[in-house]
C-alpha positions in Angstrom: -0.3 -0.3 0.3 1.3 3.2 -1.1 -0.1 6.0 1.2 0.2 9.9 0.3 -0.2 12.0 3.7 -2.4 15.2 3.7 0.4 17.2 4.1 2.3 16.2 1.3 -0.3 17.0 -1.4 -0.6 20.5 0.4 3.0 21.0 0.1 2.7 20.1 -3.9 0.1 22.6 -4.3 0.1 25.0 -1.3 -2.4 27.4 -3.4 -5.4 24.9 -4.6 -5.8 24.4 -0.2 -4.7 27.5 1.4 -7.2 29.2 -0.7 -4.4 32.8 -1.9 -1.1 33.3 -2.2 1.3 33.3 0.9 -1.6 33.3 3.5 -0.2 34.0 7.4 -0.3 30.2 8.3 -1.1 29.0 12.0 0.1 25.2 12.7 -1.2 23.2 14.8 1.0 20.4 15.1 4.3 18.7 17.1 8.0 17.6 15.2 6.1 14.1 15.8 3.9 14.9 13.2 6.1 13.4 10.1 5.6 13.2 6.4 6.2 9.8 4.4 10.4 10.1 4.7 10.2 10.7 8.4 10.4 14.5 7.9 9.1 16.7 10.4 6.5 18.4 8.6 7.0 21.9 10.8 10.1 22.0 8.9 8.8 21.7 5.8 5.8 23.7 5.5 7.9 26.5 7.2 10.6 26.0 4.1 7.9 26.3 1.7 8.3 29.9 -0.3 4.8 30.1 -1.1 4.0 29.7 3.0 4.2 32.5 5.7 4.7 30.8 9.0 2.6 32.8 11.9 2.8 31.2 14.7 2.6 27.5 15.9 0.1 26.0 17.9 2.0 23.2 20.3 -0.9 20.4 21.8 -0.2 17.9 24.8 3.2 16.8 25.2 4.7 20.1 23.6 5.9 21.3 20.5 8.4 18.3 20.5 6.2 15.2 21.7 8.4 14.7 24.9 6.6 16.2 27.7 4.9 13.6 30.0 1.0 13.2 30.0 -0.5 16.1 32.0 2.3 18.6 32.1 0.8 21.7 31.4 2.9 24.4 29.3 3.3 27.6 28.2 4.2 29.4 25.4 7.0 29.7 24.0 9.9 30.8 20.7 10.1 27.8 18.2 14.3 27.8 17.6 14.5 26.5 14.4 11.4 28.7 12.8 11.6 31.7 14.8 7.8 31.6 15.1 6.0 32.3 18.4 4.4 28.9 19.7 1.1 29.3 21.7 0.3 26.6 24.1 -2.9 24.8 23.5 -2.4 22.4 26.8 -2.1 24.8 29.7 -3.6 28.3 30.5 -6.0 27.5 27.7 -7.1 24.5 25.3 -8.7 26.7 22.9 -6.8 29.8 20.5 -7.6 32.4 22.0 -8.7 35.7 19.3 -5.1 37.6 20.4 -4.0 33.9 19.0 -5.7 34.1 15.8 -5.7 38.2 15.1 -2.1 37.3 12.6 -3.5 34.1 11.3 -5.5 33.4 7.9 -5.6 30.1 7.8 -4.9 27.3 10.4 -3.7 24.0 9.7 -3.9 20.8 11.8 -1.5 18.0 11.4 -1.7 15.3 14.0 -1.1 11.7 14.8 -4.1 10.2 15.7 -4.4 6.8 18.0 -8.1 6.0 17.1 -9.3 6.4 20.9 -11.4 9.1 22.2 -9.2 9.7 25.3 -6.5 11.1 23.0 -6.4 14.9 23.8 -5.3 15.8 20.1 -9.1 15.4 18.9 -10.4 17.7 21.8 -7.8 19.9 20.8 -8.6 19.8 16.9 -12.6 20.2 17.8 -11.6 23.1 20.2 -9.6 24.8 16.8 -12.3 24.5 14.5 -14.7 26.4 17.6 -12.3 28.9 17.4 -12.1 29.4 13.8 -15.8 29.5 13.4 -15.8 32.6 15.7 -12.7 34.1 14.6 -13.9 33.7 10.6 -11.1 32.1 9.6 -10.2 28.7 7.5 -8.9 25.7 9.1 -7.0 23.0 7.0 -6.9 19.3 8.2 -3.8 17.6 6.3 -5.2 14.1 7.2 -3.6 10.9 8.2 -4.6 7.5 8.5 -6.5 6.1 11.6 -3.8 3.9 13.1 -6.4 0.8 14.3 -8.7 1.2 10.9 -12.1 2.7 9.7 -13.9 -0.2 10.5 -14.3 -1.6 13.6 -16.2 0.6 16.3 -16.0 -0.5 20.2 -17.3 1.0 23.5 -19.7 3.5 24.8 -21.5 6.6 23.1 -19.7 9.5 25.5 -22.5 11.2 27.3 -22.2 15.0 27.2 -23.4 15.4 30.6 -19.4 13.8 31.3 -17.6 15.6 28.4 -14.1 16.9 29.4 -10.4 17.0 27.4 -10.0 13.1 27.5 -13.4 13.2 25.9 -15.2 15.4 24.3 -16.9 14.5 21.3 -19.7 12.1 21.5 -18.0 9.4 19.7 -17.3 5.8 21.0 -14.1 5.3 22.0 -12.6 3.3 19.3 -14.7 5.5 16.5 -12.6 4.4 13.5 -12.7 7.9 11.7 -9.8 10.0 10.7 -9.1 13.6 11.8 -10.9 14.4 8.7 -13.6 12.4 9.2 -14.5 13.9 12.8 -13.8 17.4 11.9 -16.3 17.3 8.9 -18.7 15.5 11.6 -18.0 17.8 14.5 -18.3 21.0 12.6 -21.4 20.0 10.8 -23.1 18.6 13.7 -22.6 21.3 15.8 -23.6 23.9 13.0 -20.9 25.8 13.0 -20.1 28.5 10.5 -16.8 27.5 9.3 -14.2 27.4 6.0 -13.3 23.7 7.0 -10.9 22.0 4.3 -9.7 18.5 4.4 -7.1 17.8 2.3 -7.2 14.0 2.2 -4.9 11.1 2.4 -4.7 9.5 -0.7 -3.7 5.6 -1.3 -5.1 4.3 2.2 -8.6 2.0 2.7 -10.6 1.7 5.3 -9.2 -2.2 6.3 -5.7 -1.0 6.5 -3.8 -0.9 10.1 -1.0 1.2 10.7 1.8 -1.0 9.7 0.1 -1.8 6.3 0.4 1.9 5.3 4.4 1.8 5.4 4.5 5.1 7.5 6.5 5.9 10.9 5.2 5.6 13.7 6.8 8.7 15.6 5.9 7.9 19.5 4.8 10.4 22.5 6.2 9.2 25.9 3.5 6.4 26.9 2.4 5.7 23.2 5.8 4.1 21.8 4.3 1.7 19.4 1.3 0.6 17.3 0.9 -2.8 19.6 0.2 0.1 22.2 -1.9 1.7 20.4 -3.9 -1.6 19.9 -4.6 -2.2 23.8 -4.8 1.5 24.9 -8.9 1.7 23.7 -9.2 -0.9 26.8 -6.1 -0.5 29.4 -6.5 3.5 29.1 -9.8 2.9 31.3 -7.2 2.0 34.2 -6.0 5.6 34.4 -9.5 6.2 36.6 -8.4 3.2 39.2 -6.1 2.9 41.7 -4.1 0.4 39.8 -0.9 1.2 37.5 -1.6 1.6 34.0 2.2 0.9 33.4 3.2 4.4 33.1 6.7 4.7 34.4 7.8 1.6 32.9 9.1 0.9 29.3 5.6 -0.8 28.5 3.0 1.8 29.1 -0.6 0.2 28.7 0.7 -2.9 28.4 1.2 -3.8 31.6 -1.6 -3.4 34.6 -1.4 -4.0 38.4 -0.8 -3.0 41.6 1.1 -3.7 45.1 -1.4 -6.2 46.5 -2.2 -8.1 43.6 -1.1 -12.0 42.9 -0.3 -11.4 39.3 -0.1 -15.5 38.8 -3.6 -15.7 39.8 -4.6 -12.9 37.8 -3.3 -14.7 34.6 -5.0 -18.1 35.6 -7.9 -16.7 36.0 -8.3 -14.3 32.6 -6.2 -17.3 30.3 -9.3 -19.2 32.0 -11.8 -17.4 29.8 -10.6 -18.7 26.6 -10.2 -15.4 24.8 -9.4 -15.6 21.1 -5.7 -15.2 20.2 -5.3 -13.4 24.0 -2.9 -15.0 26.6 -2.2 -13.1 30.1 1.6 -13.3 31.3 1.9 -12.9 35.1 4.1 -9.8 35.1 5.9 -7.5 38.8 7.2 -4.4 37.4 8.5 -0.9 39.4 6.9 1.5 37.8 9.7 5.1 37.8 7.0 7.2 37.9 2.9 7.9 38.2 0.7 5.9 40.3 2.8 3.3 43.0 6.0 4.7 41.5 8.9 2.4 43.1 6.6 0.1 44.1 7.2 -3.6 43.1 3.4 -4.2 41.6 2.2 -7.8 40.2 -0.2 -7.6 37.6 -1.7 -7.5 33.9 -4.4 -6.1 32.5 -8.3 -6.0 32.2 -10.3 -4.3 34.1 -13.1 -6.7 35.7 -10.8 -9.6 36.6 -8.8 -7.1 38.7 -11.6 -5.4 40.5 -12.8 -9.4 41.5 -9.5 -10.2 42.9 -8.6 -7.8 44.9 -12.5 -5.9 45.8 -11.5 -4.4 49.3 -8.0 -2.7 47.4 -9.0 -1.6 44.0 -10.8 1.9 44.1 -12.3 4.1 41.0 -11.1 7.4 40.9 -14.7 8.4 40.6 -14.3 11.5 38.4 -11.6 10.4 36.2 -13.1 7.0 35.5 -16.5 8.7 34.6 -15.2 10.8 32.2 -12.6 8.3 30.3 -15.7 6.3 30.0 -18.0 8.7 29.1 -20.4 8.4 31.8 -21.1 6.4 35.3 -22.5 3.3 33.3 -19.1 1.5 33.3 -17.8 2.1 37.3 -21.7 1.3 38.3 -22.0 -1.9 36.3 -18.8 -3.4 38.0 -19.7 -2.1 41.0 -22.9 -3.9 41.0 -21.2 -7.0 40.4 -22.0 -7.8 36.8 -20.6 -9.4 33.9 -18.4 -7.5 31.1 -20.0 -9.5 28.3 -23.5 -7.8 29.5 -22.0 -4.5 29.8 -20.8 -4.6 25.8 -23.9 -6.4 24.9 -25.5 -2.9 26.9 -23.1 -0.4 24.8 -23.7 -2.4 21.1 -27.1 -2.4 21.6 -27.7 1.3 22.8 -30.1 3.8 20.5 -27.1 6.1 20.6 -24.2 3.1 19.5 -27.2 2.8 16.6 -27.7 6.4 15.9 -23.9 7.1 15.7 -23.3 4.8 13.0 -26.2 6.6 10.7 -24.3 9.5 11.6 -20.8 8.2 10.8 -21.8 7.0 7.2 -22.5 10.7 6.0 -18.9 11.6 7.1 -16.6 9.0 5.9 -14.3 9.6 3.0 -12.6 6.9 2.6 -13.4 3.5 0.9 
């Protein structure tokens, strides 16, 4: 499969997509967003003579994608381009009118991981909202969804529990690209905005990230594609007192706590007989984050962990409800009901059917 990214197509003909000669451009991206040859797209856009770089905007993890999750940042200056960098993960998460005052077009290009919790999705939505208010053009240079474009999994977020780790009313695994989601958000929210999607060429919905031939560029806790595949489920442990593996070399692959019996947990999970999945008992010692410097035993899977040590396991009630898009998951397990019942409930919800119909209206790729 030969994939040509949206940003590469934009660079081949900037006037076609940006709408004028040398517009004052704001770029929402970091240096981890690279092209097919692993060149940072900020570098390529800034070097193009048909583009005037007016400002950069950084999301979570900062301009270089190296900051840990949740670290708030202030504005700075990019030493490579000389451009002002406005932080969208600090005092504000939405571009202010002052930030946009000298910008004609704002380009958004970010790596997706395919899960609702990913804050770059929230950043994109707020950028579109700010652009609508300011009357400026937004260009989404699209990328493939690394988890593919077919499987839709998890519940639809309840807007009463909207947060920066869940901003749009979509499932946990939505199987849409940022470009498709941008169209959905703008139109379903009734935003009056000049929104342009520069499509990726060559990608098909059945393709997963390894099929694309593109480079995986990691954030601190998303080091590889396998982690992204686990993330829709294991990220939910952030809303508990279990470690989700932050502070180790295998974030979101390791789940545990000092009070968990790794051998017993592995035996219980493997006895379920899930196809294509095996669970290995593991002990690990996080260097930071939850249970830092403590030896943890454990594995994966929320329901099994809670069942093994009900007196030790605890929710971070507000955060788990934000991650899960509502209180349903927490209340279901607190009632001692099986996980299969919850999955069936999510799949049969009227909101799930409504999303499926809505999703069809905005899919770009076959």
